[in-house]
LOKOL-283229 format. One line per field, with one value per atom (N, C-alpha, C): z, x, y; atom name; residue in one letter. Coordinates in Angstrom, 3 decimals. Atoms other than C-alpha are relative to their C-alpha. Last residue first. Example, Ala and Ser with C-alpha at 12.3 -4.5 7.8 and 13.67 -1.06 7.14 Angstrom:
c3 [-0.060 7.140 0.730 0.000 7.800 0.000]
c1 [-0.820 13.670 -0.770 0.890 12.300 0.900]
c2 [-1.190 -1.060 1.090 -1.190 -4.500 1.200]
atom [N CA C N CA C]
res [S S S A A A]
//
This chain:
c3 [-1.110 12.634 -0.215 -0.946 10.213 1.330 0.508 7.324 0.916 -0.140 9.294 -0.523 -1.310 9.827 0.029 -0.748 6.112 1.225 0.463 5.205 0.767 -0.862 5.547 -0.699 -0.917 4.279 0.945 -1.084 2.739 1.049 -1.305 0.580 1.293 -0.123 -2.439 1.296 -0.284 -2.062 0.195 -1.311 -1.722 0.392 -1.032 -4.709 1.402 0.087 -6.819 0.957 -0.647 -5.661 0.036 -1.436 -6.518 0.850 -0.484 -9.993 1.517 0.053 -10.454 0.432 -1.028 -9.343 0.092 -1.278 -11.530 1.132 0.103 -14.590 1.254 -0.494 -13.487 -0.118 0.993 -13.799 0.560 1.406 -11.019 -0.974 0.480 -7.451 -1.535 1.354 -5.799 -0.520 0.491 -2.235 -1.352 1.467 -1.761 -0.528 0.576 1.816 -1.513 -0.486 3.297 -0.632 0.582 1.169 0.437 1.475 1.875 -0.550 0.362 5.538 -1.440 -0.391 5.747 -0.117 1.023 3.896 0.310 1.140 6.190 -1.077 -0.351 9.351 -1.305 -0.306 8.031 0.328 1.289 6.469 0.239 0.679 9.821 -1.266 -0.722 11.616 -0.691 0.195 9.046 0.722 1.559 8.838 -0.110 0.003 12.838 -1.443 -0.552 12.516 0.040 0.990 10.209 0.400 1.077 12.663 -1.084 -0.511 15.510 -1.076 -0.106 13.437 0.528 1.340 12.571 -0.017 0.480 16.249 -1.386 -0.652 17.032 -0.329 -1.320 14.400 0.640 -0.232 11.175 1.550 -0.079 10.328 0.249 1.328 8.950 -0.042 0.506 12.417 -1.475 -0.583 13.798 -0.642 0.650 11.429 0.553 1.430 12.399 -0.625 0.001 16.131 -1.451 -0.173 15.567 -0.001 1.162 14.102 0.132 1.088 16.769 -1.249 -0.160 19.413 -1.102 -1.194 18.136 0.010 -0.063 15.634 1.331 0.028 15.341 0.067 -1.182 16.506 0.059 -1.110 13.717 1.287 -1.118 10.929 1.248 0.215 7.750 1.155 0.633 8.461 -0.117 -0.770 11.059 -0.580 -1.088 9.159 0.837 0.467 5.906 1.169 0.353 7.686 -0.505 -1.314 9.254 -0.278 -0.583 5.772 1.389 0.828 4.268 0.497 -0.393 7.057 -0.708 -1.411 6.455 0.520 0.172 2.665 1.506 0.596 3.219 0.067 -0.981 5.348 -0.410 -1.062 2.958 1.041 -0.934 -0.119 1.261 -1.167 -2.545 0.904 -0.016 -5.835 1.162 0.909 -6.752 0.187 1.171 -5.582 -0.815 -0.477 -2.158 -1.037 -0.733 -3.310 0.414 0.060 -5.930 0.853 -0.056 -5.416 0.159 -1.353 -4.689 0.206 -0.970 -7.838 1.456 0.144 -9.774 0.820 -0.870 -8.323 -0.157 0.466 -9.739 0.896 -0.891 -8.543 -0.652 0.541 -11.404 0.864 1.041 -10.731 -0.582 1.154 -7.435 -1.091 -0.204 -4.207 -1.259 -1.092 -3.988 0.154 -0.028 -7.286 1.056 1.289 -7.864 -0.018 -0.073 -4.197 -1.287 -0.876 -4.497 0.239 0.661 -7.551 0.888 0.912 -5.752 -0.826 -0.635 -3.053 -0.779 -0.356 -4.929 0.500 1.129 -6.785 0.298 0.891 -3.825 -1.161 -0.677 -1.573 -0.796 -0.073 -3.889 0.515 1.332 -4.831 0.080 0.104 -1.224 -1.248 1.212 -1.482 -0.037 -0.437 2.221 -1.267 -0.824 1.204 0.375 0.933 -1.496 0.742 0.690 1.028 -1.041 -0.870 3.123 -0.549 -0.283 0.253 0.961 1.241 -0.897 0.248 0.070 2.655 -1.210 -1.003 3.054 0.033 0.418 -0.330 1.032 1.015 0.773 -0.522 -0.675 3.917 -1.008 -0.680 1.996 0.569 0.961 -0.227 0.519 0.527 2.588 -0.981 0.805 3.957 -0.408 1.320 6.888 -0.892 0.573 10.045 -1.571 0.021 10.945 -0.546 -0.130 11.629 0.080 -1.175 10.339 0.137 0.361 6.811 1.212 1.377 6.722 -0.346 0.365 10.435 -1.369 -0.824 11.661 -0.406 0.318 8.633 0.904 1.396 9.052 -0.283 -0.010 12.835 -1.260 -0.794 12.504 0.086 0.813 9.533 0.819 1.077 11.533 -0.839 -0.476 14.795 -1.233 -0.706 12.947 0.546 0.646 10.498 0.678 0.770 12.361 -0.506 -0.206 15.123 -0.696 -1.399 15.236 0.406 -0.342 11.493 1.514 -1.387 10.681 0.604 -0.298 6.877 1.545 -0.100 6.142 0.629 -1.178 7.002 0.105 -1.281 4.916 1.142 -0.198 1.947 1.328 -0.353 2.216 0.289 -1.333 2.254 0.455 -1.036 -0.713 1.374 -0.056 -3.034 1.224 -1.133 -3.745 0.176 -1.357 -7.004 1.015 -0.302 -10.235 1.497 1.172 -11.846 0.127 0.352 -8.790 -1.239 -0.083 -8.460 -0.442 1.017 -9.535 -0.123 1.353 -7.488 -1.131 0.111 -4.345 -1.443 0.183 -4.948 -0.204 1.310 -5.370 -0.303 0.900 -2.208 -1.482 -0.064 -0.299 -0.915 0.762 -1.438 -0.100 1.400 -0.303 -0.892 0.517 2.945 -1.471 -0.006 3.735 -0.673 1.140 2.834 -0.207 -0.371 5.256 -1.300 -0.584 3.492 0.356 -1.265 2.843 0.736 -0.029 -0.877 1.355 1.146 -1.461 0.011 0.120 1.802 -1.167 -0.924 2.253 -0.023 0.852 -0.920 0.909 -0.774 1.191 -0.806 0.024 -1.082 0.687 0.016 -0.017 0.038]
c1 [0.513 14.812 -1.368 0.584 15.941 -0.361 1.323 16.384 -0.608 1.062 18.986 -1.397 0.656 21.175 -1.176 -0.304 21.960 -0.862 0.733 21.334 0.395 0.223 23.645 -0.882 1.097 23.856 -0.238 -0.330 27.326 -1.117 0.273 26.388 0.224 -0.737 28.237 -0.302 -1.443 27.155 0.795 -0.105 23.517 1.384 0.200 23.775 0.209 -1.223 25.323 -0.107 -1.131 22.634 1.265 0.242 19.851 1.124 -0.123 21.185 -0.029 -1.435 21.514 0.395 -0.548 17.969 1.435 0.286 16.750 0.750 -0.978 18.460 -0.169 -1.231 16.655 0.993 -0.619 13.396 1.302 0.242 11.159 0.657 -1.186 12.635 -0.199 -0.353 9.383 1.100 -0.984 8.321 0.346 -0.072 5.063 1.070 0.334 4.497 0.174 1.246 4.386 -0.540 1.041 7.178 -1.413 0.054 9.488 -1.113 0.537 8.765 -0.239 1.383 9.302 -0.653 0.636 12.558 -1.488 0.335 13.532 -0.656 0.934 13.350 -0.435 1.320 14.906 -1.056 0.594 17.559 -1.277 0.453 18.507 -0.726 1.097 18.505 -0.536 1.152 20.644 -1.246 0.450 23.075 -1.310 0.617 23.340 -0.507 1.394 23.957 -0.770 0.840 26.888 -1.465 0.323 28.346 -0.913 1.044 27.950 -0.323 1.265 29.732 -1.022 0.552 32.498 -1.264 0.443 33.076 -0.640 1.232 33.238 -0.533 -0.105 35.921 -1.367 0.842 35.198 0.153 -0.998 37.979 -0.729 -0.327 35.704 0.927 -0.908 35.765 0.466 -1.355 34.194 1.105 -0.522 31.294 1.427 -0.408 30.911 0.423 -1.283 31.066 0.487 -1.019 28.212 1.378 -0.038 25.990 0.998 -0.705 26.878 0.109 -1.376 25.876 0.783 -0.623 22.372 1.473 -1.411 20.024 0.585 -0.763 16.699 1.556 0.118 14.494 0.919 -0.730 15.786 -0.020 0.312 14.497 0.725 1.012 14.270 -0.443 1.079 16.285 -1.212 0.496 18.761 -1.293 0.713 19.050 -0.569 1.172 19.868 -0.809 1.082 22.117 -1.278 0.516 24.174 -1.168 0.706 24.642 -0.704 1.281 25.565 -0.902 0.903 28.070 -1.296 0.444 29.735 -1.021 0.924 29.872 -0.604 1.288 31.556 -1.081 0.418 34.327 -1.432 0.615 34.687 -0.585 -1.048 35.275 -0.713 -0.237 32.297 1.124 -1.450 32.479 0.327 -0.258 28.798 1.370 -0.871 28.253 0.388 -0.887 26.633 1.042 -1.110 25.283 0.993 -0.903 22.986 1.253 0.875 20.134 0.842 0.659 22.567 -0.763 -1.143 24.518 -0.428 -0.240 21.278 1.148 1.031 20.396 0.196 1.387 23.627 -1.006 1.125 27.129 -1.297 0.592 29.656 -1.214 1.047 30.529 -0.634 -0.218 32.199 -1.122 -0.702 32.661 0.296 -0.976 31.652 0.806 -0.851 29.748 1.133 -0.729 28.377 0.987 -1.039 27.360 0.886 -1.035 25.587 1.097 -0.843 23.769 1.029 -0.723 22.598 0.924 -1.177 21.674 0.801 -1.001 19.184 1.363 -0.453 17.379 1.028 -0.921 17.348 0.464 -1.372 15.978 0.935 -0.557 12.984 1.424 -0.356 12.185 0.770 0.281 12.107 0.511 0.683 11.737 -0.347 1.265 12.834 -0.855 0.718 15.657 -1.479 0.462 16.615 -0.784 1.158 16.770 -0.622 1.134 19.043 -1.295 0.363 21.393 -1.236 0.713 21.344 -0.476 1.253 22.195 -0.699 0.957 24.894 -1.371 0.402 26.418 -0.936 0.947 26.388 -0.576 1.292 28.141 -1.147 0.534 30.919 -1.397 0.564 31.157 -0.467 1.317 31.498 -0.651 -0.125 34.374 -1.461 0.469 33.815 0.137 -0.969 35.972 -0.409 0.417 33.814 1.168 -1.168 34.027 -0.483 -0.828 30.894 1.130 -1.247 29.553 0.928 -0.414 26.643 1.318 -0.110 25.998 0.550 -0.879 26.735 0.174 -1.403 25.160 0.995 -0.397 21.999 1.402 -0.204 21.713 0.647 -1.216 22.090 0.386 -1.164 19.689 1.252 -0.237 17.068 1.258 -0.612 17.337 0.366 -1.318 16.995 0.479 -1.172 14.326 1.312 -0.675 11.869 1.318 0.451 9.989 0.829 -0.157 11.774 -0.399 -1.465 12.361 0.080 0.058 8.599 1.406 1.406 8.376 -0.165 0.296 12.059 -1.400 -0.869 12.969 -0.290 0.538 9.967 0.786 1.251 11.037 -0.687 -0.267 14.618 -1.293 -0.592 13.357 0.395 1.113 11.061 0.545 0.836 14.009 -0.921 -0.606 15.158 -0.950 0.460 13.643 0.811 1.120 15.841 -0.468 0.713 18.567 -1.024 -0.337 20.852 -0.685 -1.394 21.044 0.347 -0.735 17.601 1.380 0.313 16.112 0.766 -0.688 18.000 -0.249 -1.412 16.716 0.785 -0.076 13.086 1.530 0.213 13.352 0.179 -1.154 14.797 -0.054 -1.014 11.965 1.316 0.448 9.435 1.066 -0.378 11.393 -0.402 -1.412 11.178 0.492 -0.414 7.505 1.462 -0.094 6.739 0.670 -1.268 5.962 -0.083 0.148 2.446 1.185 0.781 2.358 -0.125 -0.336 5.005 -0.677 -1.482 5.109 0.444 -0.391 1.436 1.523 -0.187 0.703 0.520 0.519 1.271 0.302 -0.798 1.722 -0.678 0.907 -0.037 0.893]
c2 [-0.652 18.288 0.651 0.927 15.705 0.640 0.559 18.055 -0.964 -0.933 20.112 -0.461 0.045 17.112 0.943 -1.081 16.686 0.069 -1.128 13.102 1.211 -1.158 10.166 1.002 0.166 6.668 1.117 0.867 7.064 -0.114 -0.642 10.034 -0.734 -1.275 8.683 0.671 0.215 5.072 1.257 0.553 6.115 -0.292 -1.146 8.347 -0.531 -0.782 5.456 1.188 0.670 3.046 0.847 -0.009 5.499 -0.657 -1.363 5.911 0.159 -0.256 2.209 1.408 0.736 1.749 0.236 -0.705 4.457 -0.647 -1.250 2.809 0.840 0.503 -0.369 1.062 0.820 1.500 -0.502 -0.337 2.829 -1.001 -0.869 2.616 0.329 0.193 1.365 0.935 -0.799 1.057 -0.458 0.153 -0.885 1.049 -1.298 0.414 -0.045 -0.448 -3.083 1.233 0.856 -4.416 0.495 -0.203 -1.462 -0.839 -1.360 -1.539 0.250 0.020 -5.258 1.281 0.671 -4.850 -0.137 -0.890 -2.104 -0.774 -1.120 -4.284 0.854 0.677 -7.441 1.036 0.326 -5.136 -0.833 -1.180 -3.559 -0.245 -0.729 -6.781 1.124 0.890 -8.722 0.653 -0.276 -5.726 -0.874 -1.302 -5.905 0.302 0.041 -9.609 1.273 0.709 -9.036 -0.113 -0.991 -6.533 -0.633 -1.025 -9.010 1.018 0.688 -11.688 0.933 0.086 -9.265 -0.738 -1.388 -8.401 -0.091 -0.222 -12.163 1.406 -0.470 -12.581 0.138 -1.257 -14.564 0.244 -1.055 -17.209 1.386 -0.475 -19.924 1.220 0.907 -21.605 0.376 -0.210 -18.552 -0.795 -1.222 -18.936 0.371 0.375 -22.687 1.331 0.644 -21.609 -0.420 -1.026 -19.206 -0.632 -0.913 -21.906 1.076 0.696 -24.354 0.893 -0.248 -21.835 -0.661 0.572 -22.095 0.361 -0.316 -20.370 -0.494 1.235 -22.215 0.307 0.788 -19.382 -1.272 -0.403 -17.265 -0.679 0.981 -19.503 0.595 0.886 -17.396 -0.875 -0.545 -14.366 -0.841 -1.118 -15.537 0.568 0.626 -18.843 1.127 0.760 -17.151 -0.490 -0.972 -14.659 -0.638 -0.459 -17.515 1.027 1.125 -19.191 0.506 0.185 -15.845 -1.156 -1.067 -15.339 -0.069 0.331 -18.755 1.012 1.063 -18.051 -0.340 -0.423 -14.784 -1.032 -0.824 -16.261 0.578 0.732 -19.140 0.918 0.568 -17.004 -0.514 -0.898 -16.531 -0.729 -0.368 -18.524 0.996 -1.242 -18.656 0.535 0.364 -22.302 1.069 1.003 -21.684 -0.410 -0.569 -18.300 -1.142 1.127 -19.685 0.193 1.115 -17.229 -1.312 0.169 -14.533 -1.169 0.494 -15.308 0.064 1.483 -15.237 -0.490 0.760 -11.810 -1.496 0.053 -10.544 -0.693 0.370 -9.702 0.237 1.186 -9.484 -0.523 -0.323 -5.863 -1.200 0.894 -6.911 0.229 1.385 -5.059 -0.726 -0.139 -1.268 -1.391 -1.288 -0.460 -0.215 -0.016 -4.065 1.196 1.042 -4.292 0.063 -0.514 -0.948 -0.995 -1.030 -2.278 0.689 0.726 -5.487 1.042 0.454 -3.111 -1.041 -0.997 -0.968 -0.622 -0.865 -3.651 1.060 0.770 -6.022 0.817 0.065 -3.330 -0.751 -1.350 -2.542 -0.105 -0.492 -6.136 1.319 -1.414 -7.264 0.509 -0.344 -11.049 1.446 -0.616 -11.366 0.301 1.045 -13.749 0.455 1.032 -11.290 -1.120 -0.562 -8.459 -0.993 0.012 -10.464 0.464 1.359 -11.080 -0.166 0.486 -7.498 -1.464 -0.714 -6.256 -0.601 0.467 -8.898 0.561 1.358 -7.903 -0.690 -0.201 -4.203 -1.426 -0.336 -5.087 0.188 1.309 -6.930 0.254 0.962 -3.892 -1.212 -0.470 -1.435 -0.944 -1.219 -3.512 0.430 0.249 -5.877 1.331 0.829 -5.648 -0.180 1.408 -2.666 -0.790 0.916 1.057 -1.463 -0.334 2.906 -1.013 -0.814 2.714 0.354 0.223 0.157 0.754 1.360 -0.324 -0.151 0.758 3.162 -1.423 -0.353 4.830 -0.740 0.475 2.830 0.364 1.449 3.359 -0.522 0.223 7.194 -1.481 -0.437 7.234 -0.220 0.899 5.214 0.336 1.297 7.168 -0.927 -0.288 10.619 -1.442 -0.394 9.445 0.123 0.939 7.374 0.442 1.399 9.149 -1.028 0.137 12.556 -1.464 0.263 12.448 -0.288 -0.149 12.107 -0.290 -0.287 12.641 0.207 -1.433 12.954 0.292 -0.602 9.321 1.457 0.450 8.137 0.588 -0.591 10.219 -0.332 -1.403 8.954 0.771 0.095 5.337 1.410 0.021 6.113 -0.107 1.279 7.048 0.129 0.913 10.616 -1.192 -0.143 11.895 -0.887 0.869 11.794 0.243 0.375 13.617 -0.825 1.405 13.746 -0.530 0.246 17.506 -1.514 -0.712 18.131 -0.233 0.623 15.355 0.725 1.252 16.558 -0.711 -0.358 20.092 -1.242 -0.536 18.861 0.264 1.142 16.679 0.441 0.801 19.645 -1.210 -0.729 21.851 -0.787 0.082 19.252 0.721 1.369 18.919 -0.191 0.155 22.558 -1.247 -0.739 22.694 -0.125 -1.460 19.857 0.735 -0.494 16.628 1.376 -0.510 15.500 0.447 -1.231 15.046 0.671 -0.769 12.387 1.399 -0.120 10.551 0.912 -1.078 11.400 0.141 -1.171 9.307 1.181 -1.136 6.183 1.321 -1.181 3.168 1.127 -1.204 0.024 1.187]
atom [N CA C N CA C N CA C N CA C N CA C N CA C N CA C N CA C N CA C N CA C N CA C N CA C N CA C N CA C N CA C N CA C N CA C N CA C N CA C N CA C N CA C N CA C N CA C N CA C N CA C N CA C N CA C N CA C N CA C N CA C N CA C N CA C N CA C N CA C N CA C N CA C N CA C N CA C N CA C N CA C N CA C N CA C N CA C N CA C N CA C N CA C N CA C N CA C N CA C N CA C N CA C N CA C N CA C N CA C N CA C N CA C N CA C N CA C N CA C N CA C N CA C N CA C N CA C N CA C N CA C N CA C N CA C N CA C N CA C N CA C N CA C N CA C N CA C N CA C N CA C N CA C N CA C N CA C N CA C N CA C N CA C N CA C N CA C N CA C N CA C N CA C N CA C N CA C N CA C N CA C N CA C N CA C N CA C N CA C N CA C N CA C N CA C N CA C N CA C N CA C N CA C N CA C N CA C N CA C N CA C N CA C N CA C N CA C N CA C N CA C N CA C N CA C N CA C N CA C N CA C N CA C N CA C N CA C N CA C N CA C N CA C N CA C N CA C N CA C N CA C N CA C N CA C N CA C N CA C N CA C N CA C N CA C N CA C N CA C N CA C N CA C N CA C N CA C N CA C N CA C N CA C N CA C N CA C N CA C N CA C N CA C N CA C N CA C N CA C N CA C N CA C N CA C N CA C N CA C N CA C N CA C N CA C N CA C N CA C N CA C N CA C N CA C N CA C N CA C N CA C N CA C N CA C N CA C N CA C N CA C N CA C N CA C N CA C N CA C N CA C N CA C N CA C N CA C N CA C N CA C N CA C N CA C N CA C N CA C N CA C N CA C N CA C N CA C N CA C N CA C N CA C N CA C N CA C N CA C N CA C N CA C N CA C N CA C N CA C N CA C]
res [H H H L L L L L L F F F G G G P P P L L L Q Q Q Y Y Y K K K V V V R R R N N N L L L I I I S S S A A A A A A K K K L L L A A A D D D S S S E E E T T T G G G Y Y Y D D D Y Y Y D D D L L L A A A N N N A A A L L L R R R N N N V V V L L L N N N F F F V V V F F F G G G I I I H H H M M M A A A D D D V V V I I I A A A N N N D D D S S S V V V G G G A A A A A A R R R V V V K K K L L L I I I D D D A A A L L L S S S I I I D D D N N N P P P A A A L L L T T T F F F K K K E E E L L L L L L E E E L L L V V V S S S L L L I I I R R R L L L E E E F F F G G G A A A T T T R R R W W W N N N D D D L L L R R R E E E I I I T T T I I I T T T P P P D D D L L L T T T L L L K K K T T T T T T N N N V V V H H H I I I G G G V V V C C C F F F H H H C C C T T T N N N L L L R R R S S S T T T F F F A A A A A A F F F L L L E E E R R R D D D G G G P P P T T T W W W D D D S S S P P P G G G R R R M M M V V V S S S H H H L L L L L L K K K I I I W W W P P P R R R G G G F F F F F F E E E P P P R R R Y Y Y L L L S S S T T T K K K I I I V V V D D D D D D P P P E E E G G G G G G A A A V V V A A A G G G M M M I I I R R R I I I A A A L L L R R R N N N R R R L L L K K K Q Q Q G G G K K K H H H L L L I I I E E E L L L R R R M M M]
//
């Protein structure tokens, strides 16, 4: 269910900012940004702070690794919007050969052992979280993943399990494949941040 209020109910300041962002970027900001701007005190400020920390803050994982985990989690949740954006951010930051098909066939897609172990953990965390046990964590450790890196990967899983549900419930849409690539490029450039004055 698309909420027209995200497009027509923004404050005047934010409507102007959306137009300026659209003019600079060559297309409207995506629906996540519009949701963040609509009620910043309720969702926008804490969400953007968390997202920036998880996706671009200090971590054992590169930005590209984190984009891969985001795309993979989104694919598990059949979130068309987030898959479209984050497959493209993964291409930009990690590997231009990443595709939905590689995500679907991740066990035989040529990923290194550390990545494979985390993808397996994220799959269980997303599809059967109640079944996660110490054995699952020990398996990831055995693949050479530090405890801090495991925690970081789980934070990515949490963030995208949340936003995937939001995107699916509100019928987020990025438009064309060209628009998805453009949105991914902007997201990568701004590093998951918005100007602070827009979130007040």
